[in-house]
C-alpha positions as CSV (number, residue, x, y, z in Angstrom):
1,X,57.1,27.6,-9.7
2,X,56.9,25.6,-6.6
3,X,53.1,25.8,-6.5
4,X,53.0,24.6,-10.1
5,X,55.2,21.5,-9.2
6,X,52.9,20.9,-6.2
7,X,49.8,21.0,-8.3
8,X,51.3,18.6,-10.9
9,X,52.4,16.3,-8.2
10,X,48.9,16.2,-6.6
11,X,47.3,15.6,-10.0
12,X,49.8,12.8,-10.8
13,X,49.2,11.2,-7.5
14,X,45.5,11.1,-8.1
15,X,45.9,10.0,-11.7
16,X,46.0,6.4,-13.0
17,X,49.7,6.1,-13.7
18,X,49.6,3.0,-15.9
19,X,46.7,4.5,-18.0
20,X,48.5,7.8,-18.4
21,X,51.7,6.1,-19.6
22,X,49.7,3.9,-22.0
23,X,48.0,7.2,-23.4
24,X,51.2,8.9,-24.0
25,X,52.9,5.9,-25.4
26,X,50.0,5.4,-27.8
27,X,50.1,9.1,-28.9
28,X,53.8,8.8,-29.5
29,X,53.5,5.6,-31.5
30,X,50.7,7.0,-33.6
31,X,52.6,10.2,-34.3
32,X,55.6,8.0,-35.6
33,X,53.1,6.1,-37.7
34,X,51.8,9.4,-39.1
35,X,55.3,10.6,-39.9
36,X,56.1,7.3,-41.6
37,X,52.9,7.5,-43.7
38,X,53.7,11.1,-44.7
39,X,57.3,10.0,-45.6
40,X,55.9,7.0,-47.7
41,X,53.8,9.5,-49.7
42,X,56.8,11.7,-50.3
43,X,59.0,8.8,-51.2
44,X,56.5,7.5,-53.8
45,X,56.4,10.8,-55.4
46,X,60.2,10.8,-55.8
47,X,60.1,7.5,-57.4
48,X,61.5,5.4,-54.5
49,X,58.8,2.8,-54.5
50,X,60.6,0.3,-52.3
51,X,61.2,2.8,-49.6
52,X,57.6,4.0,-49.8
53,X,56.3,0.4,-49.6
54,X,58.4,-0.3,-46.5
55,X,57.5,3.0,-44.8
56,X,53.8,2.4,-45.4
57,X,54.0,-1.2,-44.0
58,X,56.0,0.0,-41.0
59,X,53.3,2.8,-40.3
60,X,50.5,0.0,-40.4
61,X,52.4,-2.3,-38.2
62,X,52.9,0.6,-35.6
63,X,49.3,1.5,-35.7
64,X,48.2,-2.2,-35.4
65,X,50.5,-2.6,-32.4
66,X,48.8,0.3,-30.8
67,X,45.4,-1.1,-31.5
68,X,46.4,-4.5,-30.1
69,X,48.3,-3.6,-27.0
70,X,47.6,-0.1,-25.9
71,X,43.9,0.4,-26.8
72,X,42.5,-2.4,-24.6
73,X,44.5,-1.0,-21.6
74,X,42.9,2.5,-22.2
75,X,39.4,1.0,-22.9
76,X,39.4,-0.8,-19.6
77,X,40.0,2.5,-17.8
78,X,37.4,4.4,-19.8
79,X,34.0,4.9,-17.9
80,X,31.9,3.5,-20.8
81,X,28.8,3.7,-18.8
82,X,28.8,7.5,-19.6
83,X,28.8,6.6,-23.4
84,X,25.7,4.5,-22.9
85,X,23.7,7.4,-21.4
86,X,20.3,7.9,-23.2
87,X,19.7,11.4,-23.9
88,X,16.4,13.2,-24.5
89,X,16.4,16.1,-26.8
90,X,14.1,19.1,-27.2
91,X,14.7,22.2,-29.3
92,X,13.9,25.4,-27.4
93,X,12.1,28.4,-28.6
94,X,15.5,30.2,-28.7
95,X,16.8,27.3,-30.6
96,X,14.1,27.5,-33.4
97,X,14.7,31.2,-33.7
98,X,18.4,30.6,-34.1
99,X,17.8,27.8,-36.6
100,X,15.6,30.2,-38.6
101,X,18.5,32.7,-38.7
102,X,20.9,30.0,-39.9
103,X,18.5,29.1,-42.8
104,X,18.3,32.8,-43.7
105,X,22.1,33.2,-43.8
106,X,22.3,29.8,-45.8
107,X,20.0,31.0,-48.5
108,X,21.8,34.4,-48.7
109,X,25.1,32.7,-49.0
110,X,23.9,30.3,-51.7
111,X,22.2,33.2,-53.7
112,X,25.1,35.6,-53.6
113,X,28.1,33.3,-53.3
114,X,29.7,35.6,-50.8
115,X,32.6,34.0,-49.0
116,X,32.0,36.1,-45.9
117,X,28.4,34.7,-45.6
118,X,29.7,31.3,-46.0
119,X,32.2,32.0,-43.1
120,X,29.4,33.4,-41.0
121,X,27.2,30.3,-41.7
122,X,30.0,27.9,-40.8
123,X,30.5,29.8,-37.5
124,X,26.8,29.5,-36.8
125,X,26.6,25.8,-37.4
126,X,29.9,25.3,-35.4
127,X,28.1,27.0,-32.4
128,X,25.2,24.6,-32.7
129,X,27.7,21.6,-32.7
130,X,29.6,23.1,-29.8
131,X,26.4,23.5,-27.9
132,X,25.5,19.8,-28.3
133,X,28.9,18.7,-27.3
134,X,29.2,20.9,-24.2
135,X,25.7,19.8,-23.0
136,X,26.6,16.2,-23.3
137,X,29.8,16.7,-21.5
138,X,27.7,18.5,-18.7
139,X,25.3,15.6,-18.3
140,X,27.9,12.9,-18.3
141,X,29.4,11.7,-15.1
142,X,26.6,13.0,-12.9
143,X,25.0,10.8,-10.3
144,X,22.1,11.7,-8.0
145,X,20.8,10.9,-4.6
146,X,17.6,11.7,-2.8
147,X,17.5,11.5,1.1
148,X,14.1,11.6,2.7
149,X,13.4,11.9,6.5
150,X,12.6,8.6,8.4
151,X,9.2,9.7,9.6
152,X,6.8,11.6,7.2
153,X,3.2,12.7,8.2
154,X,0.6,13.5,5.5
155,X,0.0,17.1,5.1
156,X,3.2,18.3,6.9
157,X,6.1,19.6,4.8
158,X,9.4,17.8,5.3
159,X,12.9,18.7,4.2
160,X,14.4,16.3,1.7
161,X,18.0,16.6,0.5
162,X,18.9,16.3,-3.2
163,X,22.5,15.7,-3.9
164,X,24.3,15.7,-7.3
165,X,27.9,14.2,-7.5
166,X,30.2,15.1,-10.5
167,X,32.5,12.0,-11.2
168,X,34.5,13.6,-14.0
169,X,38.2,14.0,-13.3
170,X,38.8,17.3,-15.1
171,X,35.5,19.1,-16.0
172,X,32.7,20.7,-13.9
173,X,29.1,20.8,-14.8
174,X,26.9,23.9,-15.2
175,X,23.2,24.7,-15.0
176,X,21.6,21.4,-14.1
177,X,18.0,20.9,-13.1
178,X,16.6,17.8,-11.3
179,X,13.0,17.0,-11.6
180,X,10.8,13.8,-11.1
181,X,10.3,11.6,-14.3
182,X,6.6,10.7,-14.4
183,X,5.8,7.3,-15.9
184,X,3.6,7.1,-18.8
185,X,-0.1,6.1,-18.2
186,X,0.5,6.8,-14.5
187,X,-1.8,9.1,-12.4
188,X,0.5,8.9,-9.3
189,X,1.8,12.2,-8.1
190,X,5.5,13.0,-8.6
191,X,7.8,12.9,-5.5
192,X,9.5,16.2,-6.5
193,X,6.8,18.7,-7.2
194,X,9.1,21.6,-8.0
195,X,12.4,21.1,-9.9
196,X,15.7,21.6,-8.0
197,X,18.4,23.8,-9.7
198,X,22.1,23.4,-9.5
199,X,24.1,26.3,-11.1
200,X,27.5,24.7,-10.8
201,X,28.9,21.2,-9.8
202,X,32.7,21.1,-9.4
203,X,34.8,18.3,-10.7
204,X,35.0,15.3,-8.3
205,X,32.7,17.0,-5.8
206,X,29.2,16.8,-4.5
207,X,26.7,19.6,-4.2
208,X,23.5,19.3,-1.9
209,X,20.3,21.2,-1.7
210,X,17.4,21.0,0.8
211,X,13.9,21.0,-0.8
212,X,10.6,21.0,1.0
213,X,8.2,18.2,0.0
214,X,4.7,17.7,1.1
215,X,2.7,14.5,0.8
216,X,-1.1,15.1,0.8
217,X,-2.2,11.6,1.5
218,X,-1.0,8.6,3.5
219,X,0.4,5.5,1.9
220,X,3.5,4.2,0.1
221,X,5.1,6.5,-2.5
222,X,7.6,5.2,-5.1
223,X,9.6,7.2,-7.7
224,X,11.6,5.0,-10.1
225,X,13.3,7.7,-12.1
226,X,14.3,11.3,-12.2
227,X,15.5,13.6,-15.0
228,X,18.7,15.7,-14.9
229,X,18.0,18.6,-17.5
230,X,20.2,21.3,-18.9
231,X,20.1,24.1,-21.5
232,X,23.8,24.8,-21.1
233,X,25.6,26.6,-22.7
234,X,23.4,28.8,-25.1
235,X,19.8,27.6,-24.4
236,X,19.2,26.4,-27.9
237,X,18.8,22.8,-27.1
238,X,17.4,21.2,-23.9
239,X,19.0,17.9,-23.0
240,X,17.8,15.5,-20.3
241,X,19.2,12.2,-18.9
242,X,17.1,9.7,-17.0
243,X,18.5,8.5,-13.7
244,X,17.0,5.3,-12.4
245,X,16.8,5.9,-8.7
246,X,14.2,3.8,-6.9
247,X,13.1,6.0,-4.1
248,X,10.4,5.0,-1.5
249,X,8.6,6.8,1.1
250,X,6.1,5.7,3.6
251,X,3.8,8.5,4.7
252,X,1.9,8.2,8.0
253,X,-1.6,9.5,8.4
254,X,-1.9,13.1,9.7
255,X,-1.8,13.2,13.6
256,X,-3.0,16.8,13.7
257,X,-6.2,17.2,15.9
258,X,-9.1,17.3,13.6
259,X,-12.5,18.6,14.2
260,X,-13.8,15.1,14.8
261,X,-11.0,14.3,17.2
262,X,-11.6,17.5,19.2
263,X,-15.3,16.7,19.5
264,X,-14.7,13.2,21.0
265,X,-11.7,14.2,23.1
266,X,-13.6,15.4,26.2
267,X,-15.9,12.4,26.2
268,X,-13.0,10.0,25.7
269,X,-11.0,11.5,28.6
270,X,-14.2,11.4,30.8
271,X,-14.8,7.8,29.9
272,X,-11.1,6.9,30.6
273,X,-11.2,8.5,34.0
274,X,-14.4,6.9,34.9
275,X,-13.0,3.5,34.2
276,X,-9.7,4.0,36.0
277,X,-9.2,4.0,39.8
278,X,-6.3,5.2,41.7
279,X,-5.1,8.4,43.7
280,X,-6.8,11.1,41.8
281,X,-9.2,13.7,43.1
282,X,-12.5,12.4,41.4
283,X,-14.6,9.7,43.1
284,X,-14.6,6.4,41.3
285,X,-16.7,4.1,43.5
286,X,-17.4,2.9,46.9
287,X,-16.3,-0.5,48.3
288,X,-16.0,-2.4,51.6
289,X,-13.1,-1.6,53.9
290,X,-10.1,-3.9,54.1
291,X,-7.4,-3.6,56.9
292,X,-4.9,-2.0,54.5
293,X,-7.0,1.0,53.8
294,X,-6.3,4.4,55.3
295,X,-9.0,5.7,57.7
296,X,-9.1,9.0,55.8
297,X,-10.7,7.3,52.8
298,X,-13.7,5.9,55.0
299,X,-16.9,7.3,53.6
300,X,-18.8,7.9,57.0
301,X,-22.2,8.6,55.6
302,X,-22.3,5.5,53.4
303,X,-21.0,3.4,56.2
304,X,-23.8,4.6,58.5
305,X,-26.4,3.8,55.8
306,X,-25.0,0.3,55.1
307,X,-24.0,-0.6,58.6
308,X,-20.4,-1.5,57.6
309,X,-17.3,0.6,56.8
310,X,-17.2,1.8,53.2
311,X,-14.1,3.2,51.6
312,X,-13.9,5.7,48.8
313,X,-12.0,4.9,45.5
314,X,-10.7,7.7,43.3
315,X,-9.9,7.9,39.5
316,X,-6.3,7.4,38.6
317,X,-4.4,10.3,37.0
318,X,-1.4,8.1,36.1
319,X,-0.6,4.6,34.7
320,X,-3.0,4.9,31.7
321,X,-3.5,1.7,29.9
322,X,-5.4,1.7,26.7
323,X,-6.3,-0.8,23.8
324,X,-6.9,1.2,20.5
325,X,-8.9,-0.8,18.0
326,X,-9.5,-0.1,14.4
327,X,-12.3,-2.1,12.8
328,X,-11.5,-2.0,9.0
329,X,-14.5,-3.8,7.9
330,X,-17.0,-1.6,6.1
331,X,-20.7,-1.7,7.0
332,X,-22.1,-2.0,3.4
333,X,-21.4,-4.8,0.9
334,X,-19.0,-3.8,-2.0
335,X,-20.6,-3.2,-5.4
336,X,-19.8,-5.7,-8.1
337,X,-17.7,-4.3,-10.8
338,X,-16.0,-6.3,-13.4
339,X,-13.8,-9.2,-12.1
340,X,-13.5,-7.8,-8.6
341,X,-15.8,-6.1,-6.1
342,X,-15.4,-2.3,-5.8
343,X,-15.9,-0.5,-2.4
344,X,-18.1,2.5,-2.8
345,X,-16.4,5.9,-2.7
346,X,-18.5,6.9,0.4
347,X,-17.1,4.0,2.3
348,X,-13.6,4.7,1.3
349,X,-13.8,8.3,2.4
350,X,-15.3,7.2,5.7
351,X,-12.5,4.8,6.3
352,X,-9.9,7.4,5.6
353,X,-11.6,9.6,8.3
354,X,-11.4,6.6,10.6
355,X,-7.7,5.9,9.9
356,X,-6.8,9.6,10.7
357,X,-8.9,9.7,13.8
358,X,-7.0,6.5,15.0
359,X,-3.7,8.1,14.3
360,X,-4.6,11.2,16.2
361,X,-5.8,9.1,19.1
362,X,-2.7,7.1,19.2
363,X,-0.5,10.1,19.0
364,X,-2.5,11.7,21.9
365,X,-1.8,8.7,24.1
366,X,1.8,8.8,23.0
367,X,2.1,12.4,24.3
368,X,0.5,11.3,27.5
369,X,3.2,8.6,28.0
370,X,0.4,6.0,28.3
371,X,0.7,2.3,27.9
372,X,-0.9,1.4,24.6
373,X,-1.9,-1.6,22.7
374,X,-3.3,-1.5,19.1
375,X,-5.4,-4.1,17.4
376,X,-6.9,-4.4,13.9
377,X,-7.5,-7.1,11.3
378,X,-4.4,-9.2,11.0
379,X,-2.3,-6.8,13.1
380,X,-1.6,-6.4,16.8
381,X,1.0,-4.9,19.0
382,X,1.9,-5.9,22.5
383,X,0.9,-3.7,25.4
384,X,3.9,-1.3,26.0
385,X,4.8,2.3,26.5
386,X,3.3,4.2,23.6
387,X,6.8,5.6,22.6
388,X,7.9,2.0,21.9
389,X,5.1,1.0,19.4
390,X,3.7,4.3,18.1
391,X,5.5,4.2,14.8
392,X,4.6,0.5,14.4
393,X,1.0,1.6,14.8
394,X,1.4,4.5,12.3
395,X,3.2,2.3,9.7
396,X,0.1,-0.1,9.8
397,X,-2.2,2.8,9.5
398,X,-0.3,4.2,6.6
399,X,-0.9,1.0,4.6
400,X,-4.3,0.0,6.0
401,X,-7.1,-0.7,3.5
402,X,-10.9,-1.2,4.0
403,X,-12.1,-4.8,4.1
404,X,-15.5,-6.4,3.2
405,X,-18.1,-6.8,5.9
406,X,-17.5,-9.5,8.6
407,X,-21.0,-11.0,9.6
408,X,-19.3,-12.7,12.7
409,X,-17.7,-9.5,14.0
410,X,-14.7,-11.6,15.1
411,X,-12.4,-8.7,15.8
412,X,-14.9,-7.0,18.2
413,X,-15.9,-10.3,19.8
414,X,-12.4,-11.1,20.7
415,X,-12.0,-7.8,22.6
416,X,-13.9,-9.2,25.6
417,X,-10.8,-11.3,26.4
418,X,-9.0,-8.0,27.6
419,X,-11.4,-6.8,30.4
420,X,-8.6,-5.0,32.3
421,X,-7.8,-2.6,29.4
422,X,-9.8,0.5,28.6
423,X,-10.7,0.1,24.8
424,X,-11.1,2.9,22.3
425,X,-13.0,1.2,19.3
426,X,-13.3,2.9,15.9
427,X,-15.8,0.9,13.8
428,X,-18.1,1.1,10.8
429,X,-20.6,-1.2,12.4
430,X,-24.2,-0.1,13.3
431,X,-25.2,0.8,16.7
432,X,-26.4,-2.2,18.6
433,X,-23.8,-4.6,17.0
434,X,-21.2,-4.0,19.9
435,X,-21.3,-6.9,22.4
436,X,-22.7,-5.8,25.7
437,X,-19.6,-7.1,27.5
438,X,-17.6,-4.3,25.9
439,X,-19.7,-1.3,26.8
440,X,-18.6,-1.0,30.5
441,X,-14.9,-0.8,29.6
442,X,-14.9,0.8,26.0
443,X,-15.4,4.0,24.3
444,X,-16.9,3.4,20.8
445,X,-16.6,5.8,17.9
446,X,-19.0,4.9,15.1
447,X,-17.9,5.9,11.6
448,X,-21.5,7.0,10.9
449,X,-21.0,9.7,13.4
450,X,-17.8,10.9,11.7
451,X,-19.7,11.8,8.6
452,X,-21.7,14.5,10.4
């Protein structure tokens, strides 16, 4: 008994006390109005017309008082947004079979006039009505949330979280399925490729499920709406409700080592070491001796040939400083098509390979803890540790688009202003178009070579 009192007290504490009082007062007043109406009818049959009219007027006044004073109070506390839900209906195969059975029973009842068949027919129709009511209750009061990871790479599965919350105070929801709602006349891929099933969502509670999602291409993804679908309770009717949940995801290019990246990596590392001097083990150059040099670095044979002391310089193994450049200008002129020029498909494919290669190179220098700067048309990052600007670079690469040819080659010409940085240039320009001042401090990847 004490547990029952505790439960009732807990429910009362969470309940809207003014609303509950208004509800019970309205029910009591309407009950009195009903009794007065019944009494008015009885008094009229007995011939007491004055008493009948007074009882009827009193019943109307009580009902009007409820409508004017108590109904607005209850209406303000009613979540009317649930009433405005737009439902999508679809009769399932089981529903069509069941409807055929109802039609057969109806024809038999009409032809025979058997009361038992009419009773069975009424029960079958009541089941259909009950199915519609329960499915509507299951879908109302349900809110959805989709959480995606902060960093997403193309081609790599990530774990998203789909959450359903049941806002109903008293009733749970059963057998819900969440799927992406694809817009009409849209070729974009849905964000949820496979539906997510929730067998049970308790009242005033939230249920979460993790689901793997893979984005095959880089770029910005947007999903404006999702569908919550149910076939509860009997599976005769499938009901769905759209949830307008604007979800966006920015997908970086893949940073996995590709065949092209593995081909250029040895040459890239060799070019980087040959352009860096320091305390490594490989010989970089010979230069004249200065008083601060150590005697063990003197190259005695070269000193004897030149007649003056010569000191060896070595390649540097640390403190790597790189300027990564993506030239987004295509090499061929776009084909005219309608109101706007269209870039050939071959150039678009080549550009995508260039973006993927740039992402792999940037990630390689990030793993090496190098100092990196990135530059492209209209975008530039400062020289800093790669872990500070790697995601800014990837965000730019995720949205980068090919540009028409630039006859002036302004982006490449401006690179000569950074002679101290080793440059990795990915370009679609033809060989011979790179300024001569860049060759001694750059490693150039031509997009034509990526097609091989």
